[in-house]
C-alpha positions as MATLAB code, in Angstrom:
seq = 'MYVPPVFSESRVEVLHELIRTHGLGTLVTLCSDGLTADLLPFDLDPEPAPFGTLRAHVARANPVWREVSPQVQALVIFQGAQSYITPSWYRTKQETGKVVPTFNYVVVHAHGPIRIVEDPVWLRDLVERLTNKYEAARPTPWKVADAPEEFVRTLLQAVIGIELPIARLVGKWKVSQNRPEADREGVVRGLRAAADLESARMADEVAKRSGQP';
ca = [
     -62.847 -102.366   34.579;
     -61.650 -101.089   38.107;
     -58.830 -103.437   38.539;
     -56.711 -102.546   42.053;
     -53.006 -104.476   41.510;
     -54.072 -106.881   44.013;
     -56.803 -108.390   41.724;
     -54.675 -108.104   38.791;
     -54.431 -111.214   36.167;
     -52.367 -110.301   32.931;
     -50.604 -113.674   32.118;
     -52.138 -113.977   28.147;
     -52.204 -117.895   28.785;
     -54.189 -117.690   31.972;
     -56.665 -114.960   30.180;
     -56.743 -117.237   26.965;
     -57.682 -120.326   29.169;
     -60.641 -118.790   31.009;
     -61.865 -117.511   27.950;
     -61.380 -121.150   25.962;
     -63.378 -123.104   29.039;
     -66.465 -119.814   29.710;
     -66.675 -118.742   25.817;
     -70.047 -117.200   26.230;
     -69.127 -114.151   26.130;
     -71.030 -110.621   26.089;
     -70.457 -108.537   23.003;
     -71.142 -104.688   23.909;
     -70.872 -102.271   21.309;
     -71.622  -98.875   20.817;
     -74.638  -98.333   18.069;
     -77.215  -95.243   17.004;
     -79.656  -95.814   20.079;
     -77.104  -96.215   22.509;
     -74.867  -99.291   24.185;
     -76.317 -102.852   23.069;
     -74.869 -106.548   24.732;
     -75.556 -109.389   22.532;
     -74.421 -113.593   24.550;
     -72.640 -115.482   21.725;
     -69.866 -118.201   21.991;
     -66.533 -117.199   20.894;
     -63.770 -119.006   19.081;
     -60.417 -117.421   20.192;
     -57.366 -117.776   17.627;
     -54.134 -117.204   19.491;
     -52.763 -115.134   16.527;
     -51.933 -112.713   16.296;
     -49.954 -112.024   19.615;
     -49.819 -110.778   21.699;
     -53.285 -111.187   22.422;
     -55.200 -113.025   19.465;
     -58.226 -112.520   18.037;
     -62.364 -113.356   18.749;
     -64.473 -114.761   16.225;
     -68.596 -115.240   16.382;
     -71.374 -115.332   14.315;
     -75.126 -113.208   15.013;
     -78.303 -113.922   12.756;
     -78.791 -111.730    9.880;
     -81.770 -110.316   11.380;
     -79.741 -108.979   14.445;
     -79.192 -105.098   13.354;
     -76.200 -105.261   15.364;
     -73.966 -105.795   12.673;
     -74.863 -103.351   10.624;
     -75.376 -100.368   13.379;
     -71.936 -101.092   15.264;
     -69.646  -98.092   15.040;
     -66.298  -99.119   13.368;
     -64.419  -96.006   15.011;
     -65.597  -96.993   18.707;
     -63.848 -100.265   20.062;
     -66.165 -103.338   21.213;
     -66.008 -104.674   24.360;
     -66.001 -109.017   24.988;
     -66.930 -109.851   28.448;
     -66.297 -113.580   29.818;
     -67.419 -114.162   32.966;
     -65.677 -116.946   34.843;
     -66.253 -118.663   38.609;
     -68.308 -116.080   40.815;
     -69.499 -116.908   44.533;
     -70.733 -114.828   47.311;
     -68.690 -114.541   50.527;
     -69.961 -114.973   53.575;
     -67.677 -113.009   56.815;
     -69.139 -116.018   59.159;
     -66.003 -117.850   57.092;
     -63.276 -115.160   58.385;
     -61.076 -116.234   61.470;
     -61.156 -112.150   61.382;
     -64.782 -112.216   62.521;
     -64.106 -113.790   65.792;
     -61.177 -111.391   66.561;
     -62.408 -108.244   65.762;
     -65.636 -108.588   64.438;
     -64.639 -105.828   61.777;
     -65.243 -107.679   58.282;
     -68.211 -107.599   55.700;
     -69.715 -109.274   53.249;
     -68.488 -109.681   49.630;
     -68.095 -111.035   46.498;
     -65.490 -113.467   44.598;
     -65.402 -113.301   41.111;
     -63.009 -113.973   37.783;
     -63.497 -112.141   34.636;
     -61.721 -111.381   31.710;
     -62.548 -108.374   29.119;
     -61.435 -108.109   25.665;
     -61.367 -105.111   23.679;
     -60.821 -104.263   19.976;
     -62.537 -103.407   16.797;
     -64.901 -105.159   14.803;
     -64.513 -106.428   11.645;
     -67.938 -108.177   10.178;
     -67.088 -111.300    7.855;
     -69.768 -112.539    4.805;
     -67.417 -114.967    3.774;
     -69.270 -118.315    3.193;
     -66.479 -120.524    3.668;
     -64.978 -117.936    6.653;
     -68.674 -118.647    8.265;
     -68.704 -122.578    7.402;
     -65.471 -122.696    9.202;
     -66.286 -121.348   12.455;
     -69.408 -123.090   13.008;
     -67.850 -126.064   12.088;
     -64.628 -124.769   14.672;
     -67.618 -123.913   17.521;
     -69.916 -127.102   16.987;
     -66.932 -129.518   16.961;
     -65.508 -127.566   20.336;
     -69.234 -128.181   22.757;
     -69.395 -131.598   20.725;
     -66.433 -133.295   22.107;
     -67.140 -134.614   25.126;
     -70.386 -136.151   24.072;
     -70.275 -139.840   23.571;
     -71.935 -139.593   20.238;
     -70.254 -136.082   18.812;
     -72.950 -134.470   16.646;
     -71.119 -132.447   13.377;
     -72.487 -129.924   11.039;
     -72.137 -132.514    8.404;
     -74.636 -134.727    9.887;
     -77.492 -131.936    8.764;
     -78.424 -132.040    4.959;
     -75.997 -129.434    3.184;
     -78.878 -128.027    1.885;
     -79.798 -127.226    5.188;
     -76.588 -126.031    6.433;
     -76.140 -123.578    3.108;
     -79.452 -122.077    3.844;
     -78.752 -121.463    7.552;
     -75.570 -120.054    6.941;
     -77.204 -116.860    4.870;
     -79.092 -116.388    7.670;
     -75.837 -115.251    9.638;
     -73.468 -113.045    9.778;
     -69.442 -113.298   11.343;
     -68.245 -111.027   13.290;
     -64.198 -110.534   14.265;
     -62.555 -108.297   16.702;
     -58.697 -109.141   16.558;
     -58.314 -108.221   20.972;
     -56.446 -104.874   21.321;
     -56.133 -104.814   25.109;
     -57.660 -107.790   27.291;
     -57.520 -107.164   30.980;
     -58.407 -109.893   33.630;
     -59.589 -109.521   37.350;
     -59.155 -112.702   39.641;
     -60.955 -111.322   42.864;
     -60.748 -114.703   44.814;
     -59.594 -113.614   48.606;
     -56.078 -112.973   47.991;
     -56.494 -109.304   50.065;
     -57.749 -111.437   53.083;
     -55.074 -113.201   56.138;
     -53.993 -116.308   55.390;
     -56.878 -117.291   57.863;
     -59.441 -116.364   56.429;
     -59.018 -117.397   53.036;
     -58.388 -120.976   54.499;
     -61.731 -120.376   55.985;
     -63.296 -119.233   52.565;
     -61.901 -122.583   50.890;
     -63.576 -124.720   53.822;
     -66.746 -122.938   53.715;
     -67.197 -122.948   49.938;
     -66.301 -126.269   49.558;
     -69.046 -127.300   52.306;
     -71.647 -125.914   50.125;
     -71.544 -128.548   47.906;
     -72.460 -126.907   44.378;
     -70.414 -126.788   41.079;
     -70.344 -122.906   41.422;
     -68.723 -122.800   44.745;
     -66.510 -125.674   44.063;
     -64.621 -123.927   41.405;
     -64.126 -120.736   43.152;
     -62.799 -122.397   46.040;
     -60.046 -123.630   43.430;
     -59.691 -120.347   42.329;
     -58.401 -119.205   46.270;
     -56.497 -122.486   47.032;
     -54.899 -122.010   43.772;
     -54.117 -118.487   44.904;
     -53.650 -119.027   48.536;
     -51.062 -121.993   47.672;
     -53.766 -124.151   49.605;
     -54.241 -127.940   48.483;
];
C-alpha cells in the first residue's frame, strides 16, 4: 500500500483499535490459481509484541486452508471510515478554484504467515470469543452454550482455524491532513451536514487529526 508520510499511522494501539472495531477483514492469500480474498471476522490477540496475532476460521469446504502458500505472507485488510470529499467544501475553491474531488478513508493492512489449526478446543475458544464480542451489546446476548452441545460439536468439525502472527502492520489515515485548516473545517462541516453514520465517522476522524471539537 502506498502511504505518503502525511497519511501514515504507525501507533500500534491506534491500529489495534481499528482492527477491534472493524473486525471483518479481507484475507488475501496466494493459492494455486492465483490470489484469493475471503471476508472473515477476526479476533485480535495483542501478543506477541509488537503487533500481535490474528485468528479466524473458515469453512472446511473452503479450499483456501489447503491451498494457501506457507512461503508467502498473507495480507488482511481492515477498512474503517470512508467518505467522498467534494471540493465544494473547501475554502480554496472560492479563493483559487484549484481543487479536485477525493476520497477520505482509514485502513489497516496486517501482513504475516498463515498457520492452519484443526484443534477443536482452540476452535471452540475462538468461536466463543467472537460470539461474545459481537453479542455483548445486545439486551440478551446469545451464547454458544445456548445451542445443543452435539450441534455445536458437529459445526466445529466443519470449520478450520487460521492463525496469522502479524509480521508487519501498516496504517493509512487519509483524512484531509494535506489540506489547509480552512479546507479541513469545511470538510468537517460538510460531512456532519450529510447526517449519515459513515459521514459522521469520517467527520470525527478529520476533526481529531485537525484538533477540532
